[in-house]
N, C-alpha and C positions, 0 to 999 in steps of 0.2 A: 352156903348151900345156893346152887343155881336152880332157879326154876325154869321148867321148860315151857315156851310159848306155844299152846296149842296141844293137839293130843299126840304125846310120844314122838315129838319132833326129832328126837335123837334117834329114835329107831327108824323113822321116814328118811333121814339122812343117811343111815347105814344101807337102807334098801336102795337108795338113789345110787350110792357108791358101788354097791354090788352090780347094778346095772350098767353102770359105766364100765366095770371090769369086763363085763360079757361084751359089750359093745366094742371093746378094744380088742378082745380075742376074735371076734367076727370079723372085724376089719383086717385083721392080720392074717386070718385063715381063708377067707372067702375068695380073694383072687386066685389062689392056688386051685380051688376046687368049686368053680362057678356052678356046675350042673347039681352037684351033691348038696352044696350051700342052698340053692334055691329049693330043692326037695325038702331039706331039713326045716327051712323057714317056712314053706307051705304046710308042713305038717304041724308045725307048732302053731301056726295062725288056725288051722282048722281045729286043733285041740281046745283053743281057747275062745273060739268063735261065738258059742253059746253063752259065754260069761259076760259078754259085753253088757255094759249098763243101758238101760233103756233111754233113748234120747241123745245118746252120746254119738257125735259125727264120727265117721270112718276118717282116719287121717291117711 
């Protein structure tokens, strides 16, 4: 039996992998539709803006 180091590291790794796939799709699609891509990214940013943790710097 393998023990996970930390809180559900396997689940966290899966989440990171899903984000990597989303990044790859964005990189493939964005150059062909720059104005639409910017609008969608801005809408996504606005949707999660209030969820930012206190004290976390903006990247």
